N, C-alpha and C positions, 0 to 999 in steps of 0.2 A: 707275711703267707711260710710261718714254720716248716709246713709241708715240704719246701724247695729244698732243705736241708737233710731232709728225713732218707736213711739206706738202710740196707739190710744187711748186717754182719752175718758173717758166718757161726752157728751156735757151735758153741764148744760146752761140752760138759752137758746138755741138756738130754734127758730125757726124749724117747719116742713113741708117741702114740698114735691111734688110726682116730679118727672121730668120722664115724656113720651112722644110718639108721636113724630112727624117731628119737628124738628129745618129747617127753612128754610134760614132766613135770622140770625141777629149776637144774641146771647144771652149770658149775662156774670151773672154767679151765684155769691152768695155772699158768703163769710166764716162764717157770722152769723148764717147760713141755714142749717141745715142737709137735705140732697137729698134722696129721696130713688128712682132708678130705676124701672123703674115700665112695665113689658114688653120690646118690642123692641123700644128704643131711636134712632132714626135714623139724624142722621147729614146729608143733603143732598146738592145735589149740589147745590153750591153760599153760603151753609150757616155756619156758624161759632159759637164755642160752646168756651167760653172764664170762665177756674176754675181759682181762685184767689188760692192764697198761703192757706193754713190753713183749705182747705174746705173737708169735709167729705162726700162722696158719700156712701150710703147703694144698693146694689142688691139687690135686692127681692129676696128671697129665697119664699117665697108664691107663688111670678105669674111668670111660666116656659114656656120658658126661659124670661132672664130679662138678657138685653148686652146694650152696648152702641156702635152701628155700624156707624161710617163716611165714605157715598159715597164717590166716586171718586170728586173731585172739592169740598169737605166738608173737612174743618179742624176744629183741636181741637188743645186746647190752655190749657195743665194743669199745670201750671205755678207755684210748689211748691217752697219754698228753705228748706235749711238742719233744720231750726230752725222752718217750718210751711210747711211741705209738705203736699200734696193733697195725700187725701187714697181715695181708691175703698176699701169696705169691704162688709161684709154678713149683709144683714139685724136682721138675727139670735142673740139672744143675745149673748154677750159676754161668750165665754165656750161653746157655743152648737154651733158653725161654722164649717163648716165642708167644706173638697174640692167639687168644684160642686156646691155651694150654690146659685151660680147664672154664667151669660156666661160668662164675660170679656169685654175687650176693642178689637174692630178692626180696621182698619184704611185698605180704598181701595183707592192705588191711580194710575196713572198715565204711574207710569214706565216699565220696561221690566218685562218679562213675558216669557218663553220657552214652553208655551203650544202655538199651531197655534191662529190666531185672534177667537178671539169669545166666548173660551173655557177655559177665563181665571177666572172661577166664583168662589168665593172663600167657604168654607167649611163652612157647620152649617147654611147654606142659608141667608152668610150674602153679596150677590151681586158681580156684576165683577166687574174688575181689568185688571191692564196689559193698553202698550201703548207704544209711545214714547217718555215720555218726562222724561229723566232719571234725570230731576232736578224740578220734581212737588214737589210739596209743601202740604203736609198733616197737618201741624200746629209744635205745640213743644209741644212736651212730656220731664219735669224734675222733680225731685225729686219728682216723684212719688212712693204710692205702690200699688199695686194692689193685693188682697188679698182675697182665700178662690174661687175662679172664675172657670170659664174651664165648657164646656158641654156638652152631647151627644146628638145632638140634631138626628142624626140615627147613624146605625151602620158604623163605618169608616169615619164619619162626626161630625165633635166635633169644639167647641170654646177654645179659648186657654187664659190664661191669659191675655195675649196681642198679638193678630197677627197683622201681618203688610206685605199685601197683594199687593204685585207693588209699594213698598212707595217709593217716589225719593229721591233724594240725596239735596234737599229742606225743606226736614223735618227735624228737630232737637231733637232727644231723648238720653238721659245721664240721670246718676241718678234715675234708673227706680229697683226698686225692684217686684217681683210678689212672694208670697209666698201664701205655701199650697193649692196650683192648681193643678185640674183634668185637665187631658191629657199634653198639654207641658207649660212652663213656658213663654220662646218667642218664637214665630214662626213667620219665614220668608218663603213668597212665593213669589219669585222674587224678584224685586224691585232694587235699586241701596241707601239704607237710611246707614249711615253710623251709627255707636252704639256707647257710651261708657259708663265707671261703670253702668252696667248691673249687677244685684245679682238676683239669682234663689234659694229661698231656699225652702223646704218640696215640692218639686214638683211631683207627682204622677208617670210622664212617664220623656220627656224629658226636660232637664232644658233649652236646648239650641238648637233650628229644622231648617233646612234653607234645603229648595228645590226650584226646579223650576226659577232656574239661577240666583240667590240673588246674587250679585256682591258689595256690600257693606263693608266696612269694619266694624272690632269689636276691641275694645281694652280694658280692665280692665274689665275681664267676670267675675265671681264668685259662681259656682254651687254647694250649699250643699245638699246633698239625705239625 
């Protein structure tokens, strides 16, 4: 578990930029820039967001809710390495970060969902999901840490650190850590995606939670409460 030795260095000399609004084509970020996720950032159907190794993204603790949501047909490629992970954290100063500072990351796919057609809608106003494409591809999330996330949009409707709604088996997710999140660390609503090497630390609710007919496989999961 290389993730156990990950930490966030204070960015020195990096540029700063705001990540906001909708992404409808291909956008590639740069590891030499620190991005603040401000408000709901949406990767639309046909859009693609590429995040290279070593990139630091700050979820805005001032603008609530702030989250990264990938719609059906959109793709997220968060491609860290063991030596240079992609890190999503809070924009609050180090030492002042808390669970629920921002909303987290949501993937919406076109794979299976046990609700009737038209009723597969993600919590936290994250949009529709589900369908019949068990090999649907929402992208790739590897060597990535998501921390101080999770947000209660309304009672019983929360965003988690990483939410996978109807995510298909064509999506690749491994070596991911969720840390000090509000609500769940990893939550699946339906889908067929396989995951391995997942680490959930200091989560306020469930480290791992799945429902609505998730049919994927999990291997090498660790939860530390």
